N, C-alpha and C positions, 0 to 999 in steps of 0.2 A: 693492684692492691696486694695480691699474693706474693709478688717480688718484694714489696716493702716489708711485709710481714716476715718473710723468710730472712731478709738482711737484719731486721730487728731481733729475730730470734737468734741469728748466729752471733750478733754482737753481745747479746745477753749472756749466751753461753760462755762466750770468751771472757766477759767480765767477771762471770763466776769462777772460772778456772783460773784467771789471773790473780784474783782475790784469795783463792785457796792456796796458791803457790807462794804469794807474797807473806800471807799470815805465817807461814812456817818461819820465815826469816826474821820477823820482827819481834825479837826477844826484848822483853821490857818495852814500855811506851817511849816516846821521846823523852818524857820526864825521867823515866827509869835509867835510860842510858846517860842522861845529863847529870843525874844524881851520882852515878858511879864516876863519872869523869870529874866532877866537881870535888867530891871526896878525895879522889886521887890527886888532883891539883894541890889540896891542902896538905898533902904528905910527901909532895916531891921536894927534893934537896934544891938549894939554889943552883948547883951546877947542872942539875937536870933541867930545872926550869929555863936556864940559859941555853942549854944544848937543844931544846925540843923547839925553840923559836923559829928556827928556818923551816921546820917541818909543819908548823901551824900556819905559817904564811900569814900572819896578821889575824888569825881567829883565835877563839879561845878552846881550851880542850873539850869544854862541853858542847861547843858548837860541832867539832869534828867528830864527836862521838856518834852522831846520827847519820853521817855520811854514807856509809855503806847501805843503809836501808833506803835513803833518798835516791841513790843511784840505782835501785832496782826499777825505777821507772824509765830508766835509759833502754832503748830498743835494741842496743848492741847485744850480740849473742852472748857474750861474756857475762854480762849482768842478767840476762834473762835466763841462762842455762847453768853455766859453770860456777858463778859466785854464790849461787843459791846454797850449795853444799858446804860453803865456808862457815856457815853460821851455827851449825849444830853438829852434834855426834849422836848417831843412833845406836843405843845400846839395848838389847832385849834381855841380856843377863850380864852380870858383872864381868864374867870371864870373857865376854866378847871383846872387851877393850884391852888391848895389848900394846901399851906405850913403847915397849922395846922393838916392836916391829916397824915403827915409823923410822924411815931414813930421809930426813929432810934437812937440807942445808941451803945456804944461799945460792949455790951453783946448781944444785939438782934436787930431784924430789918433787912429786906432784902433790898439790893441795888438794886433798880429798874431803877434809872436814875441818871442823873448827880447831881441833888439837893441832892437826898438820899446819893450819894457818898460824897458829901462835909460834911454832917451831920455825916456820919460814920467815915470819915477820921478825922474829927475834934475830935470826942469823943475818937477814938483811940489814937490819939496823946496826948490827955490830960489825958489819963488813965494811972496812973503809973504801972498798972498791964500788960500793953501791952508788948509783947515781942519786942526786937530790930527788928526782922525779919518783923513782923507785922507793926511797925511803919515805917520802910523803905518803905514797900510796899505802905502803905496808903499815906505816905508823897509825894511819887512820883506821885501817882495818883492825890493827892490834887493839886499840883503845876500845873499839866497838865489840870485838869478839870476846874480849875478857869479861865484859858485861854479859854477853849472850850466854856464855856457858855457866854463869852464876844463876841464870834462870832455869829452874829444874827441868822444864818441859823441853828445853833445848838439848837434853840428854835424855829423850824418851824413846819410845819404841818405834821402829820403822813401820810397823803394821797399821798404826793409827796416826802417822805423821806427828809424832810428838804431842799427842792428845787434840790434834785438830778435828779428828772424826769422832771424838767423844762429846756428845751434846750435853749441855748443862743449862741451868737457869740461873741467873745472877739478879736477885731482887725481882723476879718474875720475867725478866727479859732473856730471850734465847741467846746462847753463845756457846762456846765450846771450851774445854779444859785449858787448850793452849792460850786462847785469847784471854781467859781469866787471869792467867799468870803474866801474860805479856803486859797487860795494861790496867785491866779493870780494878785488881786489887791495889795497884799504886795510885791510880786516878781517883779511887774511892776516898782516899785520904783528903782530897781537895786541897792540895798544897802545891805551891810552885816548886820547881826543882831545888831552888836556893833555900827555901823554907824546910823542905824535906831534909835536905843535906844538913842544915843547921841543926835540926832535931836529932839526927841519928849519928852524925860523925862523932868520933871519940879521940881523946888524946891520952887515954889510959894505956899506958905503955905495955902493961900486962896482956891486954886484949889485942893490942897492935902485934906484939911478938907472936901471940898464938896464932893470929891469922897469917902472919908472914912466915910462920914455920911450915911451909908447904911448897909445892910446885904445881904448875897447870894440870898436870895428870891427876893430882888430889882434888882439885876443884871440880874436875869433871866427874870423878866418882861420888863426891859429896852430892852433886846434883842428881846423879843417878839414883842414889839411895832415897833421897827426899822424894823424887818423882814416883818411886815404886809405891809409896804411902798415899800420893795424891791420886793415883789410879783408882783407888777404893772410893768411888764417887758417891756411894749410897743412893739416895733418891735423886741426886744431881739437882736439887732445888736449894741453892745456897743463898743464905741471907745472913743476918747479923752474927749467928754462931760461927759460920765459916770466917767471917771478916776477923772476929775475935781470936779464932785459933790460928789463922794463918798470916796475919799482918806482922806478928813478931817473926816469923820466917822470911817474909819479904824483906823486912827491914834488916835483918842479919845478913842476908845474901847481898843486898845493895851494899851495905858497909863492908863486907868482906871484899866484894868485887873492887870497890874503890881503893881500899887499903892495899890489896894485892896488886892492882894496876900500878899504884904508886911504886910498890916494892919491885915490881918487874922493870918498870921504866928506870928506876934509880940503879937497878943492877946492870942496865944496858948502858946508860949514860954518864954514871958516876961511879968511877973506880973506887973512890973513897967511901961510898955508902956502906954502912954497917949491917951485915945480916941480922935479921930479927929486930933491928931498930929502924933502919931506913929501906933495906932491901930484903929480898926474899932469902930463905935459907940456903946455904950453900948446897948445891946439887951433890948427892952422894954418888961416888964413882962406883 
């Protein structure tokens, strides 16, 4: 009996630890990632849509958007240890983030966080020497991680694991700040990802140009500054007022993520894509 109880105890502790680790990597719910991907799909050029078909391998962009999270159940060391860091950037103060210090190319440089992943994936996808297998791998990760860094708590503080250790209540149910932003606020809308996409996507070229006038380093700092405000949890008992205040932020970040993902993919795969119309702003030298 004691042996059985001991085994159950160990399994229980392992499950708790595993859920804690996994929670950190799951930015946006499945619906959130699919919303970002579906919006992106709506803004891809015909050239890009054609170019990414071999990378999708018969799947839809929304399908592959959740793949890196689903692979976290894979017992291989890479998925359980190394890949975890690819989903977020820890920033305790704005000066901690130094984009110029990253030296990532298709041939060299270690992926240490989400920003490094975006640089690596972009280089791999632009490199004609990259294998199809490598391109498929980094393409799926890129689609996912662009969504990740638009979730503010994925650019949170290391000390609280991006809000995972900050306990809150959402309509009376215990949760944490990270999970609130991962999925609870999205899923609270009670919409499918296609319905949500239909409601928030835009064809307004002024808005699109504004969102495209940026680079991944800007998206990370945007999330960082939003996260600083979210850390002021007050009594941490969130109900209708919080939903009213923060749902517009959620919708904006999802829309920005989708349009910018499209801009990045168009920049990679379509040389004729126009900056601030189809593609991201031209990087300043």
